[in-house]
Backbone as a chain_set.jsonl record, in Angstrom:
{"seq": "MRSKSKIKYSPAAVDDMDEIFSYISQDNFGAAEFILDKLDREIRKLESFPNLGSVLPEDEYSIIQAGYRLIVIKPYLVFYRIVNDLIIIHRILHGRRDYLRELFNPNE", "coords": {"N": [[0.818, -1.129, -0.018], [0.555, 2.277, -0.855], [2.093, 5.005, 0.683], [0.708, 7.889, 2.28], [1.232, 11.038, 0.65], [2.849, 14.065, 1.823], [1.714, 17.433, 2.388], [2.774, 20.55, 1.596], [2.693, 24.117, 1.962], [3.664, 26.796, 0.026], [5.155, 29.961, 0.834], [3.857, 32.001, -0.778], [1.344, 30.642, -1.408], [0.23, 30.491, 1.117], [-0.109, 33.185, 1.566], [-2.02, 33.558, -0.433], [-4.148, 32.112, 0.453], [-4.735, 33.673, 2.838], [-5.375, 36.098, 1.602], [-7.745, 35.367, 0.219], [-9.447, 34.792, 2.335], [-9.572, 37.132, 3.757], [-10.671, 38.977, 1.818], [-13.188, 37.678, 1.225], [-14.387, 37.584, 3.862], [-14.942, 40.163, 4.443], [-17.487, 40.747, 3.527], [-18.873, 38.399, 4.199], [-18.386, 36.399, 6.76], [-18.887, 33.737, 7.457], [-19.006, 32.626, 4.999], [-16.436, 32.886, 4.059], [-15.02, 31.231, 5.84], [-16.291, 28.791, 5.047], [-15.349, 28.565, 2.259], [-12.595, 28.326, 2.7], [-12.423, 25.996, 4.217], [-13.381, 24.225, 2.275], [-11.432, 24.412, 0.263], [-9.324, 23.464, 1.74], [-10.134, 20.831, 2.161], [-10.356, 19.598, -0.358], [-7.761, 19.968, -1.259], [-6.37, 18.329, 0.515], [-7.085, 15.842, -0.617], [-5.141, 15.298, -2.418], [-3.151, 14.098, -0.943], [-3.616, 11.406, -0.923], [-4.06, 11.025, -3.673], [-1.943, 12.063, -5.487], [-1.512, 12.594, -8.236], [-3.748, 13.584, -9.271], [-4.373, 16.223, -10.375], [-4.235, 18.105, -13.489], [-1.571, 18.215, -15.732], [0.476, 21.014, -16.383], [1.112, 22.324, -19.635], [4.392, 22.344, -20.629], [5.61, 23.21, -22.879], [4.317, 25.5, -23.895], [4.978, 27.624, -22.112], [7.901, 29.085, -21.459], [9.316, 29.34, -19.198], [8.348, 27.616, -17.266], [8.727, 25.384, -14.716], [9.381, 21.994, -14.849], [6.719, 19.603, -14.34], [4.678, 20.974, -13.041], [1.255, 21.017, -11.766], [-2.312, 21.266, -11.88], [-5.188, 21.695, -10.199], [-8.78, 22.342, -10.054], [-10.732, 24.02, -7.983], [-13.553, 25.287, -7.783], [-14.221, 28.756, -7.275], [-11.408, 28.716, -7.658], [-8.077, 28.113, -8.592], [-5.579, 25.796, -8.073], [-2.146, 25.521, -7.921], [0.335, 23.182, -8.072], [3.266, 21.14, -7.341], [4.81, 17.989, -7.431], [7.129, 16.499, -5.426], [9.101, 13.947, -4.887], [7.793, 12.363, -2.138], [6.446, 14.489, -1.519], [4.03, 17.126, -1.683], [3.868, 20.16, -3.084], [2.248, 23.061, -2.649], [1.949, 25.66, -4.628], [0.55, 28.12, -5.572], [-2.577, 29.553, -5.046], [-5.123, 30.587, -6.868], [-7.733, 32.915, -7.974], [-9.908, 31.907, -10.565], [-10.526, 33.904, -12.428], [-8.532, 35.744, -12.481], [-5.358, 36.846, -14.046], [-3.695, 34.492, -14.182], [-1.664, 33.032, -15.359], [0.205, 35.022, -16.02], [0.782, 35.982, -13.503], [1.794, 33.653, -12.214], [4.142, 33.025, -13.953], [5.386, 35.404, -14.75], [6.503, 36.995, -12.646], [7.758, 39.555, -12.148], [6.578, 41.483, -13.718]], "CA": [[0.024, 0.026, -0.023], [1.303, 3.392, -0.947], [1.91, 5.848, 1.84], [0.26, 9.219, 1.854], [2.094, 12.151, 0.608], [2.722, 15.201, 2.672], [1.39, 18.611, 1.793], [3.479, 21.744, 2.078], [2.256, 25.226, 1.175], [4.707, 27.838, -0.236], [4.715, 31.249, 1.424], [2.904, 32.679, -1.581], [0.095, 30.024, -1.28], [-0.272, 30.953, 2.381], [-0.598, 34.595, 1.397], [-3.186, 33.62, -1.268], [-5.318, 31.814, 1.522], [-4.946, 34.863, 3.767], [-6.114, 37.151, 0.786], [-9.03, 34.897, -0.035], [-10.152, 34.797, 3.464], [-9.706, 38.591, 4.034], [-11.625, 39.401, 0.824], [-14.611, 37.234, 1.355], [-14.848, 37.808, 5.119], [-15.378, 41.654, 4.438], [-18.935, 40.724, 3.28], [-19.556, 37.254, 4.87], [-17.383, 35.61, 7.517], [-19.193, 32.343, 7.318], [-18.623, 32.19, 3.504], [-15.0, 32.858, 4.131], [-14.724, 29.941, 6.494], [-16.59, 27.769, 4.219], [-14.421, 28.357, 1.07], [-11.144, 27.758, 3.191], [-12.641, 24.421, 4.544], [-13.542, 23.572, 0.901], [-10.017, 24.418, -0.318], [-8.455, 22.462, 2.539], [-10.623, 19.38, 1.923], [-10.175, 19.185, -1.716], [-6.282, 19.914, -1.361], [-6.136, 17.148, 1.197], [-7.264, 14.63, -1.545], [-3.84, 15.114, -3.097], [-2.379, 13.337, -0.106], [-3.865, 10.058, -1.394], [-4.06, 10.992, -5.082], [-1.077, 13.283, -5.938], [-1.549, 12.872, -9.712], [-5.248, 14.072, -9.444], [-4.337, 17.371, -11.169], [-3.884, 18.176, -14.797], [-0.168, 18.714, -15.915], [0.508, 22.2, -17.224], [1.914, 22.059, -20.897], [5.637, 23.075, -20.487], [6.191, 23.856, -24.175], [3.762, 26.769, -24.09], [5.639, 28.608, -21.212], [9.259, 28.792, -21.463], [9.901, 29.378, -17.748], [7.636, 26.702, -16.351], [9.505, 24.217, -14.151], [8.75, 20.722, -15.203], [5.898, 18.902, -13.279], [3.481, 21.74, -12.418], [0.058, 20.607, -11.928], [-3.342, 22.122, -11.592], [-6.572, 21.303, -9.774], [-9.738, 23.391, -10.008], [-11.726, 24.072, -6.85], [-14.323, 26.447, -8.309], [-13.718, 29.319, -8.504], [-10.091, 28.746, -7.524], [-7.086, 27.144, -9.343], [-4.533, 25.407, -7.21], [-1.064, 25.134, -8.691], [1.217, 22.443, -7.234], [4.336, 20.187, -7.887], [5.049, 16.727, -6.676], [8.637, 16.341, -5.384], [9.212, 12.756, -4.09], [6.456, 12.251, -1.489], [5.919, 15.997, -0.97], [3.21, 17.999, -2.608], [4.152, 21.592, -2.797], [1.221, 23.898, -3.133], [2.695, 26.911, -4.997], [-0.334, 29.241, -5.614], [-4.083, 29.409, -5.162], [-5.58, 31.855, -7.501], [-9.025, 32.998, -8.636], [-9.926, 31.671, -12.052], [-10.717, 35.1, -13.261], [-7.255, 36.488, -12.47], [-4.538, 36.557, -15.095], [-2.936, 33.528, -13.272], [-0.443, 32.7, -16.132], [1.139, 36.189, -15.826], [1.233, 36.009, -12.142], [2.716, 32.586, -12.068], [5.231, 32.789, -14.69], [5.943, 36.551, -15.036], [6.219, 37.76, -11.451], [8.309, 40.838, -12.045], [5.832, 42.34, -14.548]], "C": [[0.951, 1.327, -0.012], [1.072, 4.347, 0.281], [1.397, 7.181, 1.327], [1.316, 10.17, 1.578], [1.901, 13.201, 1.571], [2.435, 16.547, 1.739], [2.129, 19.748, 2.477], [3.079, 22.99, 1.284], [3.501, 26.234, 1.185], [4.256, 29.035, 0.5], [3.666, 32.048, 0.506], [1.569, 32.007, -1.574], [-0.502, 30.407, 0.07], [-0.816, 32.301, 2.384], [-1.809, 34.471, 0.598], [-4.279, 33.166, -0.31], [-5.653, 32.959, 2.331], [-5.819, 35.78, 2.942], [-7.535, 36.646, 0.582], [-9.835, 35.061, 1.185], [-10.468, 36.317, 3.868], [-10.833, 39.139, 3.063], [-13.008, 38.994, 1.057], [-15.178, 37.634, 2.637], [-15.327, 39.266, 5.27], [-16.959, 41.612, 4.332], [-19.569, 39.52, 4.09], [-18.561, 36.328, 5.541], [-17.604, 34.049, 7.405], [-18.832, 31.725, 5.954], [-17.249, 31.997, 3.4], [-14.46, 31.546, 4.736], [-15.073, 28.801, 5.685], [-15.718, 27.566, 2.937], [-12.99, 27.869, 1.49], [-11.359, 26.256, 3.625], [-12.815, 23.755, 3.251], [-12.122, 23.331, 0.256], [-9.219, 23.296, 0.382], [-8.847, 20.992, 2.194], [-10.204, 18.879, 0.564], [-8.546, 19.082, -1.957], [-5.75, 18.629, -0.732], [-6.202, 15.816, 0.399], [-5.993, 14.337, -2.155], [-2.983, 14.267, -2.294], [-2.38, 11.838, -0.585], [-3.694, 10.008, -2.91], [-3.32, 12.139, -5.625], [-1.175, 13.723, -7.437], [-2.915, 13.305, -10.153], [-5.312, 15.256, -10.447], [-3.857, 17.117, -12.54], [-2.302, 18.759, -14.828], [-0.263, 19.977, -16.843], [1.427, 21.931, -18.408], [3.296, 22.908, -20.665], [6.04, 23.755, -21.807], [5.391, 25.167, -24.464], [4.371, 27.997, -23.289], [6.966, 28.387, -20.986], [9.863, 28.787, -20.06], [9.241, 28.484, -16.833], [8.636, 25.577, -15.886], [8.683, 22.912, -14.505], [7.876, 20.2, -13.938], [4.97, 19.818, -12.673], [2.243, 21.17, -12.739], [-1.16, 21.527, -11.449], [-4.639, 21.374, -11.124], [-7.523, 22.391, -9.733], [-10.74, 23.007, -8.764], [-12.457, 25.388, -6.933], [-14.553, 27.422, -7.009], [-12.138, 29.59, -8.539], [-9.272, 27.819, -8.328], [-5.83, 26.868, -8.345], [-3.385, 24.831, -8.077], [-0.056, 24.415, -7.826], [2.327, 21.622, -8.106], [4.37, 19.029, -6.914], [6.574, 16.485, -6.648], [8.803, 15.144, -4.367], [7.858, 12.432, -3.492], [5.869, 13.453, -0.891], [5.094, 16.656, -2.116], [3.356, 19.382, -2.168], [3.07, 22.4, -3.366], [1.861, 25.234, -3.37], [1.674, 28.229, -5.03], [-1.762, 28.774, -5.579], [-4.691, 30.639, -5.499], [-6.994, 31.691, -7.987], [-8.95, 32.727, -10.008], [-9.956, 32.764, -12.927], [-9.416, 35.985, -13.296], [-6.353, 36.144, -13.728], [-3.425, 35.657, -14.451], [-1.712, 33.198, -13.997], [0.545, 33.759, -15.926], [1.558, 36.114, -14.496], [2.048, 34.831, -11.72], [4.12, 32.595, -12.551], [6.033, 34.169, -15.126], [5.852, 37.361, -13.717], [6.82, 39.05, -11.204], [7.61, 41.798, -12.973], [4.827, 43.028, -13.787]], "O": [[1.938, 1.418, 0.719], [-0.037, 4.439, 0.807], [1.592, 7.566, 0.174], [2.324, 10.117, 2.282], [0.818, 13.267, 2.152], [2.856, 16.673, 0.589], [2.128, 19.901, 3.698], [3.113, 22.955, 0.054], [4.199, 26.434, 2.179], [3.065, 29.152, 0.789], [2.735, 32.669, 1.019], [0.598, 32.748, -1.73], [-1.71, 30.636, 0.127], [-1.804, 32.608, 3.051], [-2.714, 35.256, 0.88], [-5.314, 33.831, -0.272], [-6.841, 33.224, 2.515], [-6.864, 36.227, 3.414], [-8.472, 37.425, 0.755], [-10.974, 35.499, 1.028], [-11.589, 36.623, 4.273], [-11.825, 39.699, 3.529], [-13.922, 39.818, 1.09], [-16.348, 38.017, 2.661], [-16.085, 39.543, 6.2], [-17.64, 42.387, 5.003], [-20.683, 39.647, 4.596], [-17.944, 35.517, 4.851], [-16.68, 33.244, 7.286], [-18.443, 30.567, 5.8], [-16.805, 31.059, 2.738], [-13.577, 30.885, 4.189], [-14.278, 27.866, 5.582], [-15.404, 26.422, 2.61], [-12.31, 27.139, 0.769], [-10.504, 25.405, 3.381], [-12.339, 22.623, 3.166], [-11.751, 22.244, -0.186], [-8.6, 22.408, -0.204], [-8.016, 20.108, 1.982], [-9.72, 17.753, 0.448], [-8.081, 18.244, -2.73], [-4.879, 17.942, -1.265], [-5.503, 14.844, 0.688], [-5.728, 13.165, -2.422], [-2.069, 13.683, -2.875], [-1.356, 11.155, -0.638], [-3.206, 8.993, -3.406], [-3.902, 13.083, -6.159], [-0.986, 14.871, -7.837], [-3.179, 13.373, -11.353], [-6.214, 15.289, -11.284], [-3.185, 16.122, -12.815], [-1.909, 19.625, -14.046], [-0.941, 19.997, -17.87], [2.481, 21.333, -18.195], [3.211, 24.128, -20.526], [6.739, 24.768, -21.804], [5.869, 25.915, -25.317], [4.296, 29.155, -23.7], [7.243, 27.429, -20.263], [10.925, 28.192, -19.87], [9.53, 28.552, -15.638], [9.283, 24.939, -16.717], [7.456, 22.865, -14.43], [8.235, 20.338, -12.769], [4.407, 19.384, -11.668], [2.049, 20.808, -13.899], [-0.949, 22.462, -10.676], [-5.039, 20.426, -11.799], [-7.067, 23.468, -9.349], [-11.361, 21.952, -8.632], [-12.111, 26.399, -6.322], [-14.972, 27.003, -5.93], [-11.628, 30.456, -9.25], [-9.779, 26.771, -8.728], [-5.182, 27.819, -7.909], [-3.551, 23.866, -8.823], [0.402, 25.027, -6.861], [2.264, 21.489, -9.328], [3.997, 19.13, -5.746], [7.211, 16.297, -7.685], [8.659, 15.328, -3.158], [6.882, 12.246, -4.218], [5.022, 13.481, 0.002], [5.469, 16.694, -3.288], [3.022, 19.755, -1.043], [2.972, 22.426, -4.593], [2.281, 25.894, -2.419], [2.045, 29.287, -4.521], [-2.083, 27.684, -6.054], [-4.818, 31.589, -4.726], [-7.445, 30.605, -8.354], [-8.043, 33.22, -10.678], [-9.495, 32.679, -14.065], [-9.313, 36.888, -14.127], [-6.657, 35.155, -14.396], [-2.312, 36.134, -14.231], [-0.686, 33.068, -13.33], [1.703, 33.435, -15.663], [2.771, 36.183, -14.301], [2.954, 35.0, -10.905], [5.095, 32.286, -11.865], [7.105, 34.12, -15.728], [5.143, 38.368, -13.705], [6.512, 39.678, -10.192], [8.055, 42.945, -13.015], [4.07, 43.826, -14.341]]}, "num_chains": 1, "name": "protein.A"}
């Protein structure tokens, strides 16, 4: 039986979660708690099924490191990589944002 992978959040992903909570809680604290619980529940599925997400095509973006994956937790996109038995959550971004620019051109 395969052991569960561990999940680690990058500092940027932690900031993303804080931003999501802060933004939603301005209008509805309960909804903010609900969405964070939903994100946590869905991300935890990666512990048992790390290959659940779609692989981002490396050929379209020259600076993508190999192995970036994406899962959709509406309306958010969770970008992660698998490194051995560790799942690194890199970013959690709203699907309406220009997430490709934010991910791969951080200095613009």
